[in-house]
C-alpha positions as CSV (number, residue, x, y, z in Angstrom):
1,X,100.8,121.9,137.0
2,X,100.8,118.9,134.4
3,X,98.0,117.5,132.9
4,X,98.2,113.8,132.4
5,X,95.3,113.3,129.9
6,X,95.9,115.8,127.7
7,X,100.3,114.6,128.0
8,X,99.0,111.4,126.7
9,X,97.0,112.3,124.3
10,X,99.9,114.2,122.6
11,X,101.7,111.3,123.0
12,X,99.4,109.2,121.5
13,X,99.2,111.8,118.7
14,X,102.4,111.8,117.8
15,X,102.7,108.1,117.5
16,X,100.4,108.4,114.9
17,X,102.3,111.4,113.5
18,X,105.5,109.0,113.2
19,X,103.9,106.1,111.9
20,X,102.3,108.2,109.1
21,X,105.3,109.5,108.3
22,X,107.3,106.7,108.2
23,X,104.8,105.1,105.7
24,X,104.9,108.4,103.6
25,X,108.7,108.1,103.6
26,X,108.8,112.1,105.3
27,X,111.4,112.9,107.2
28,X,110.7,116.2,108.1
29,X,106.9,115.1,109.2
30,X,108.6,112.2,111.1
31,X,111.3,114.6,113.0
32,X,108.7,117.0,113.9
33,X,106.4,113.8,115.2
34,X,109.3,112.6,117.1
35,X,110.8,115.9,119.4
36,X,106.6,116.4,120.3
37,X,106.5,112.8,121.1
38,X,109.5,113.1,123.2
39,X,108.5,117.1,124.9
40,X,105.1,115.4,125.5
41,X,107.4,112.1,127.0
42,X,109.6,114.9,129.4
43,X,106.6,116.4,130.7
44,X,104.9,113.3,131.7
45,X,108.2,111.5,133.6
46,X,108.1,114.9,135.2
47,X,104.8,114.6,136.3
48,X,104.6,111.6,137.5
49,X,107.6,111.7,139.8
50,X,106.3,114.8,141.1
51,X,103.0,113.2,142.0
52,X,104.9,110.7,143.7
53,X,106.7,112.8,145.9
54,X,108.8,111.7,148.7
55,X,108.0,107.9,147.4
56,X,109.7,108.9,144.2
57,X,112.5,106.4,145.5
58,X,110.4,103.9,146.8
59,X,111.1,100.6,144.6
60,X,107.8,98.9,145.1
61,X,105.8,102.5,144.5
62,X,108.3,102.8,141.1
63,X,107.7,99.1,140.1
64,X,103.8,99.9,140.7
65,X,104.3,102.9,137.8
66,X,106.1,101.0,135.6
67,X,109.8,102.1,136.5
68,X,112.2,99.0,136.8
69,X,114.2,98.4,139.6
70,X,118.0,98.2,137.7
71,X,120.7,96.4,138.5
72,X,123.9,97.4,140.0
73,X,125.7,97.6,136.6
74,X,123.2,99.5,134.9
75,X,122.7,102.1,137.8
76,X,126.0,102.4,137.4
77,X,126.1,103.1,134.0
78,X,123.2,105.6,133.9
79,X,125.2,107.3,137.1
80,X,128.1,107.6,134.7
81,X,125.7,109.0,131.8
82,X,124.3,111.6,134.4
83,X,127.2,112.7,135.6
84,X,128.7,113.1,131.9
85,X,125.5,114.6,130.7
86,X,126.0,117.7,133.5
87,X,129.3,118.1,132.6
88,X,129.9,121.7,131.1
89,X,131.4,119.3,127.8
90,X,129.0,116.4,127.7
91,X,130.3,115.4,124.5
92,X,133.7,115.2,125.4
93,X,132.4,113.5,128.7
94,X,130.5,111.2,127.1
95,X,133.0,110.6,124.2
96,X,135.3,109.7,127.1
97,X,133.1,107.7,129.2
98,X,134.4,104.4,130.0
99,X,130.9,102.7,130.2
100,X,128.6,100.7,127.8
101,X,125.0,100.4,127.8
102,X,124.5,96.9,129.6
103,X,122.7,94.0,127.0
104,X,120.1,93.8,129.8
105,X,118.5,97.3,128.9
106,X,118.1,96.0,124.9
107,X,116.9,93.2,126.6
108,X,114.2,95.2,128.8
109,X,113.9,97.3,125.6
110,X,112.7,94.3,123.5
111,X,110.0,92.9,126.4
112,X,108.5,96.4,126.4
113,X,108.2,95.8,122.4
114,X,106.3,92.3,122.4
115,X,104.0,93.4,124.7
116,X,102.3,96.7,123.4
117,X,103.1,95.3,119.7
118,X,101.0,92.5,118.0
119,X,103.1,92.1,115.0
120,X,106.3,92.5,116.7
121,X,105.7,89.7,119.5
122,X,105.0,87.2,116.7
123,X,107.8,87.3,114.4
124,X,110.9,85.7,114.6
125,X,112.3,88.7,116.6
126,X,115.9,88.6,117.8
127,X,118.3,90.7,120.2
128,X,121.9,90.7,118.3
129,X,123.5,93.1,120.4
130,X,126.7,92.8,119.3
131,X,126.7,90.0,117.3
132,X,127.7,91.0,112.8
133,X,126.2,87.9,111.5
134,X,123.9,85.1,112.7
135,X,123.0,82.1,112.2
136,X,119.1,80.9,110.8
137,X,117.5,78.3,110.5
138,X,115.7,78.3,107.2
139,X,114.1,74.8,107.5
140,X,112.7,74.2,111.6
141,X,111.6,70.9,109.9
142,X,115.0,69.6,108.8
143,X,116.3,68.6,112.2
144,X,118.4,65.4,111.4
145,X,119.0,63.2,108.1
146,X,119.6,59.8,107.5
147,X,121.5,58.4,105.1
148,X,125.7,57.6,104.6
149,X,128.4,58.8,107.3
150,X,130.0,61.8,106.5
151,X,130.2,64.2,103.8
152,X,126.5,63.6,102.4
153,X,124.9,64.4,105.6
154,X,126.5,67.3,106.9
155,X,125.7,68.8,103.0
156,X,122.3,68.0,103.9
157,X,121.7,69.9,107.2
158,X,124.2,72.8,106.2
159,X,121.4,73.5,103.5
160,X,118.8,74.4,105.8
161,X,121.2,77.1,107.3
162,X,122.6,80.3,106.3
163,X,124.2,83.6,108.0
164,X,122.3,86.8,108.2
165,X,124.5,89.9,108.8
166,X,122.2,92.1,110.7
167,X,124.8,95.2,110.9
168,X,123.6,96.6,107.8
169,X,121.2,98.7,108.5
170,X,120.9,101.8,111.2
171,X,118.2,103.1,113.0
172,X,119.5,106.1,115.2
173,X,117.1,107.3,118.1
174,X,117.5,111.3,119.7
175,X,117.0,112.3,123.1
176,X,116.3,115.4,124.0
177,X,117.2,115.5,128.2
178,X,116.2,118.4,129.8
179,X,118.8,119.4,133.0
180,X,115.6,118.7,135.4
181,X,115.4,114.9,133.9
182,X,119.1,114.8,135.3
183,X,117.5,115.0,139.1
184,X,115.1,112.2,139.0
185,X,117.7,109.4,139.3
186,X,118.5,106.3,137.2
187,X,115.7,104.3,137.2
188,X,113.5,107.6,135.7
189,X,116.5,108.3,132.8
190,X,116.3,104.0,132.5
191,X,112.7,104.6,132.0
192,X,113.1,107.4,129.6
193,X,115.8,106.0,127.5
194,X,114.0,102.8,126.8
195,X,110.3,104.5,126.0
196,X,111.9,106.5,123.3
197,X,113.8,103.0,121.8
198,X,111.0,101.2,122.0
199,X,109.1,104.3,119.9
200,X,111.6,104.4,118.1
201,X,112.3,100.9,116.8
202,X,108.3,100.0,116.7
203,X,107.9,102.7,113.8
204,X,111.2,102.0,112.0
205,X,110.0,98.5,112.0
206,X,106.9,97.4,111.0
207,X,106.9,99.4,108.0
208,X,110.3,97.8,107.0
209,X,108.8,94.5,108.1
210,X,105.7,94.7,105.8
211,X,107.5,97.1,102.9
212,X,110.8,96.8,103.0
213,X,112.4,96.6,99.3
214,X,116.1,95.2,100.6
215,X,118.2,98.3,99.4
216,X,119.4,99.8,102.5
217,X,116.3,98.2,104.5
218,X,115.1,95.3,105.8
219,X,113.5,93.1,103.2
220,X,109.4,92.9,103.9
221,X,106.9,90.4,104.0
222,X,105.4,91.7,100.2
223,X,108.2,90.8,98.7
224,X,109.6,87.6,96.5
225,X,112.7,85.7,98.0
226,X,114.6,82.9,97.2
227,X,116.2,80.8,94.4
228,X,115.5,82.8,90.8
229,X,114.0,85.8,92.6
230,X,115.7,88.8,89.9
231,X,116.8,91.4,92.5
232,X,117.3,94.7,91.1
233,X,119.3,97.7,92.1
234,X,119.5,95.7,95.6
235,X,115.5,96.0,95.7
236,X,113.5,92.9,95.5
237,X,110.3,92.6,93.3
238,X,106.6,92.8,95.1
239,X,104.9,89.3,95.3
240,X,101.6,90.1,92.8
241,X,98.1,90.2,94.7
242,X,96.3,86.9,95.0
243,X,92.3,88.1,94.8
244,X,90.4,87.7,98.1
245,X,87.0,88.0,97.9
246,X,85.6,85.6,100.7
247,X,86.8,84.8,104.2
248,X,85.0,80.8,104.1
249,X,86.8,77.7,104.8
250,X,87.5,76.2,101.1
251,X,89.1,80.1,100.4
252,X,91.2,80.3,103.4
253,X,92.3,76.2,103.1
254,X,93.2,77.2,99.4
255,X,96.1,79.7,100.5
256,X,97.0,77.7,104.0
257,X,98.1,74.9,101.3
258,X,100.5,76.7,99.5
259,X,102.2,78.2,102.8
260,X,102.4,74.9,103.7
261,X,104.8,74.0,101.4
262,X,108.3,74.4,102.4
263,X,111.2,76.2,100.2
264,X,112.6,72.6,99.9
265,X,109.8,71.1,98.9
266,X,108.4,69.3,102.1
267,X,104.9,70.0,103.6
268,X,105.0,71.7,106.9
269,X,102.6,72.7,109.7
270,X,101.1,76.1,109.4
271,X,100.5,77.6,112.8
272,X,100.8,81.1,114.0
273,X,99.9,82.6,111.4
274,X,98.7,86.0,111.2
275,X,96.6,88.9,109.1
276,X,97.6,91.8,108.7
277,X,95.5,94.9,107.4
278,X,95.6,98.6,106.8
279,X,93.4,99.4,110.5
280,X,91.0,101.2,108.4
281,X,90.0,98.5,105.9
282,X,89.8,95.9,109.5
283,X,86.8,98.2,110.2
284,X,85.3,98.6,106.9
285,X,86.2,94.8,105.4
286,X,87.9,92.4,107.3
287,X,85.6,92.9,110.4
288,X,82.1,92.9,108.7
289,X,83.6,89.2,107.2
290,X,84.4,88.1,110.3
291,X,81.6,88.9,112.2
292,X,78.9,86.6,113.1
293,X,76.0,86.6,115.6
294,X,75.3,83.8,118.3
295,X,72.2,82.4,118.9
296,X,71.6,84.9,122.4
297,X,71.9,87.7,119.6
298,X,75.6,88.6,120.7
299,X,78.5,89.2,118.3
300,X,81.8,87.6,118.0
301,X,84.5,89.3,116.6
302,X,87.7,88.3,114.5
303,X,85.9,84.6,113.5
304,X,88.7,82.8,111.3
305,X,87.9,79.5,110.0
306,X,91.9,78.5,110.8
307,X,93.3,79.6,113.9
308,X,95.6,82.9,112.8
309,X,95.5,86.5,114.9
310,X,94.4,89.4,112.6
311,X,96.6,92.6,113.1
312,X,95.7,96.3,112.0
313,X,98.9,98.2,110.9
314,X,99.7,101.6,109.4
315,X,102.0,99.8,107.1
316,X,99.9,98.8,104.4
317,X,97.8,100.6,101.7
318,X,94.1,100.2,101.8
319,X,92.8,97.2,99.8
320,X,95.8,95.1,100.4
321,X,96.5,92.8,103.2
322,X,99.5,90.3,104.2
323,X,98.6,86.4,105.6
324,X,101.7,84.2,106.8
325,X,103.2,82.2,109.1
326,X,104.7,85.2,111.2
327,X,108.1,83.0,113.3
328,X,109.0,82.6,109.1
329,X,109.7,86.0,109.6
330,X,113.4,86.9,110.8
331,X,114.3,89.9,112.4
332,X,117.3,90.6,114.5
333,X,117.4,93.6,116.4
334,X,120.4,95.2,118.5
335,X,122.6,98.3,119.7
336,X,125.6,99.3,118.4
337,X,129.0,97.3,119.6
338,X,129.9,100.2,121.3
339,X,126.5,100.6,123.1
340,X,127.2,104.3,123.9
341,X,124.9,107.7,124.0
342,X,126.2,109.9,122.3
343,X,126.3,113.9,122.4
344,X,124.7,115.5,119.3
345,X,124.5,119.3,117.8
346,X,122.2,118.4,115.4
347,X,119.1,119.9,116.7
348,X,117.9,122.3,119.6
349,X,114.9,122.3,120.9
350,X,114.2,123.9,124.7
351,X,117.2,126.1,126.0
352,X,117.8,123.5,129.4
353,X,117.8,120.4,126.9
354,X,120.8,118.7,125.3
355,X,120.2,116.4,122.8
356,X,121.8,112.7,122.5
357,X,121.6,110.1,119.9
358,X,121.5,106.3,120.7
359,X,122.1,104.3,117.4
360,X,120.6,100.8,117.2
361,X,121.5,98.0,114.0
362,X,118.5,96.4,112.4
363,X,117.6,93.7,109.7
364,X,115.1,91.6,108.1
365,X,113.6,89.1,105.9
366,X,111.2,86.3,105.1
367,X,112.8,83.1,105.5
368,X,111.2,81.5,102.3
369,X,108.8,82.7,99.8
370,X,105.7,80.4,100.6
371,X,105.8,82.0,104.2
372,X,103.6,85.0,103.2
373,X,100.7,85.9,100.7
374,X,99.8,89.4,99.6
375,X,96.1,89.5,99.2
376,X,93.6,91.7,97.5
377,X,90.8,92.2,99.9
378,X,89.3,95.5,97.8
379,X,86.0,93.3,97.1
380,X,85.9,91.2,100.4
381,X,82.6,90.3,100.9
382,X,81.0,90.6,104.5
383,X,80.3,87.5,105.8
384,X,76.5,86.1,105.9
385,X,74.6,84.0,108.5
386,X,71.3,84.9,108.5
387,X,68.9,82.0,106.4
388,X,67.4,84.5,103.3
389,X,67.5,83.8,100.0
390,X,70.0,85.7,98.0
391,X,71.8,86.3,94.7
392,X,75.4,85.2,95.3
393,X,78.1,86.7,92.9
394,X,79.0,85.3,89.9
395,X,81.9,82.7,90.2
396,X,85.0,83.7,88.9
397,X,86.1,83.1,86.0
398,X,89.5,83.9,86.5
399,X,91.8,80.9,85.6
400,X,95.7,82.3,84.9
401,X,98.5,81.8,87.5
402,X,99.9,85.1,89.0
403,X,103.4,83.4,89.3
404,X,104.9,80.3,88.0
405,X,108.3,78.8,89.1
406,X,111.0,75.6,88.9
407,X,113.5,76.6,91.5
408,X,116.3,78.3,90.0
409,X,115.7,76.8,86.6
410,X,114.6,80.3,84.7
411,X,112.1,80.4,82.4
412,X,111.6,81.2,78.8
413,X,110.0,83.6,77.8
414,X,109.7,85.3,81.4
415,X,106.8,84.2,82.7
416,X,103.7,86.0,81.9
417,X,100.1,85.4,82.9
418,X,99.3,85.1,79.1
419,X,101.6,82.9,78.4
420,X,100.9,79.8,78.4
421,X,104.0,77.9,76.8
422,X,107.7,78.0,78.3
423,X,110.9,75.7,78.0
424,X,113.8,75.3,80.6
425,X,116.8,73.8,81.2
426,X,118.5,72.3,84.1
427,X,121.6,69.7,85.0
428,X,119.7,69.2,89.0
429,X,118.3,65.6,89.3
430,X,115.2,67.7,91.3
431,X,113.4,70.8,91.1
432,X,110.5,72.7,93.4
433,X,107.7,73.9,91.5
434,X,105.2,76.5,92.6
435,X,102.0,77.6,91.1
436,X,100.0,80.5,92.2
437,X,96.4,81.2,91.1
438,X,95.4,84.8,90.4
439,X,92.4,84.4,92.2
440,X,92.0,82.4,95.5
441,X,89.3,80.3,94.6
442,X,91.0,78.7,91.5
443,X,92.4,75.0,91.8
444,X,95.5,74.1,90.3
445,X,96.3,70.6,89.1
446,X,100.3,69.6,88.5
447,X,101.7,66.8,86.1
448,X,104.8,65.5,85.1
449,X,104.8,63.1,82.0
450,X,101.2,62.5,83.0
451,X,101.6,61.5,86.1
452,X,100.2,63.9,89.2
453,X,102.6,65.8,91.5
454,X,101.7,68.0,94.5
455,X,102.2,72.3,93.9
456,X,105.0,72.9,96.1
457,X,106.5,69.7,96.0
458,X,109.9,68.9,94.3
459,X,109.6,67.3,90.5
460,X,112.2,64.5,89.8
461,X,113.6,64.6,85.9
462,X,114.3,62.4,83.3
463,X,117.2,62.5,81.2
464,X,116.1,64.5,78.1
465,X,112.8,66.4,77.5
466,X,110.1,66.6,80.6
467,X,106.9,67.9,80.1
468,X,105.4,70.0,82.4
469,X,101.4,70.4,82.5
470,X,99.8,73.3,85.1
471,X,96.0,73.1,84.5
472,X,94.0,75.8,86.6
473,X,90.1,75.7,86.7
474,X,88.4,78.3,87.9
475,X,86.0,79.4,90.8
476,X,83.1,78.6,88.2
477,X,84.4,75.0,87.5
478,X,84.3,75.6,84.0
479,X,87.2,77.9,82.7
480,X,90.2,76.8,82.3
481,X,94.0,77.1,81.3
482,X,96.5,75.0,80.9
483,X,100.7,76.3,81.3
484,X,103.0,73.6,79.4
485,X,106.8,73.7,80.5
486,X,109.1,71.5,78.5
487,X,112.3,71.0,80.9
488,X,115.3,69.7,78.6
489,X,117.3,67.6,81.6
490,X,120.9,67.5,81.0
């Protein structure tokens, strides 16, 4: 007899182990955890099928147990796969199989992922099965442009789109299938295949979406992207972390104002914001900082000064968080072009099991550099709402910048927080300026030729020399630091 409670615990333990192995890039540990999960899933399906008895093929009963009704195309496909798996030579039978996994199966996997994984349900997660390239809109506000006919309109509109290659990075999912499973029917095999694909995608994607360096992997939210970014060996550099000590309206508003500037220097509405944090840090730092006591004595959790969703994850290290516009992360995922399940000789688990392989392709990247900020929350303070006399921490005197850029115009020397004087040359009429303070409580003021401009906006250059001054006022309101860039427009 099967013990479903113990089986479910084994599945959860294996899932946690897979996540930890993914985070640590431990292939051996991941393979072991994946084996444990798949063996537990097989036992769970066999147990549920046995528990239903004569009702195991009743459509309504199956639906209540999470086993979906298959389309005729799906049922035909799984029946052919099962017949091939029963063959004395399954490798040859699957190779010659004239059936491709229907795209509706992957659609269902996407639905499962988005229901069970908060991060994947909020990003721009696209089913790209069979597509080599996709067109991504990098600026959702630029839907139309007024101006002279023909050339300039086409140029301005096309600047908001770019091609994305989504067949670069492969995710493989192993499927050990015991002979007893083949007797359960197509619906049960479908449920097993979809569960394995969802687990493989979730573990592989979440770490890549957050941390990927772009070298044979997605470009993570913590990475710098856009014009002027120096990519070394295919790897994108990490963003410097902004110190966050308080989740109060002024501080969060300051961060949101940076995100409100799009890559083209135009303001945008900031919505669908996520606050991604290590699972342990959530309970020790973020939960105390976002929990309020109501007048009736009860507590309200995850209270933020601006609408956003807090998402705990295994992928971030302790002391760091990511805040960003979730929909500004683009992740196309799909099946391999042939959509086949293949026989594999790589591993053998049990005597009555055969191992198969399903290949998927995925990519991912932030749509622009301002969409996500990396935060240092190691000194995040709890929320204080009681009427008591307290000694507030000394306001920060940090008046440095953590990054400074003028679009594609290179700064000379390269930016360093301690260097305050730079030169740059450009042939452009305009360049977008972005200045990010090292401390979230600091204020940034920018002038060009003595005239004030907004951080993140486009600067129009005069021919010849232009003086840009970036004055950073620390949280204490006293300490200041001024960076100067002399820009020569030729």
